[in-house]
C-alpha positions, 0 to 999 in steps of 0.5 A: 888445229882449229883450236890452235889457230883461235887460241893464238891469236891470244895465247902462246899455244904448244900442240901436240898430236896426241897423248903420248906426245904431250907427255914427252914435251912436258917431260922435256921441261915445257911448263904449261899455263893450262892444259886442254885435251881431247878425251879420245887420242890415239895411244893413250886417252886424255883421262890416263894422260891427265892423270900421268901430268897430274902425277908429275911434281911440276905441273901438278897444279897446272888446271886442266880442261877436257874436250870431248863428244862424250857427255861427262855424266855417261863417262860414270866417273868423277872427273874432278878426282883425275884433276879435271877443272872443267869439261867442255861437250863438243861441239863447243863456241871456242868464246866459251873455251876462252871464258873457262882459261881466263876465269881458270887461269885467274883463279891460279894467278890469285 
């Protein structure tokens, strides 16, 4: 909720309570410019959700930022292989998130 409030100042934000709801929103036609997901969520985890989104031809090129309290090295997974563009360890500075978002959105726009 805090991320939504912070990002809503500069972006149009669509949120989901969990990974299944996010998948449903996308299935119903919502086309995000960027996806920010937590790793640990109810119903399905962020990695599963992202791998399913990346198989969707409409969203396969959408940049993805993963947030987690678990260090990426501790996961033991090559996150780029499942389609992650960036990873942010919690807690984090919201300004850092916006910087990473802008960088990825600029990269996609070019």
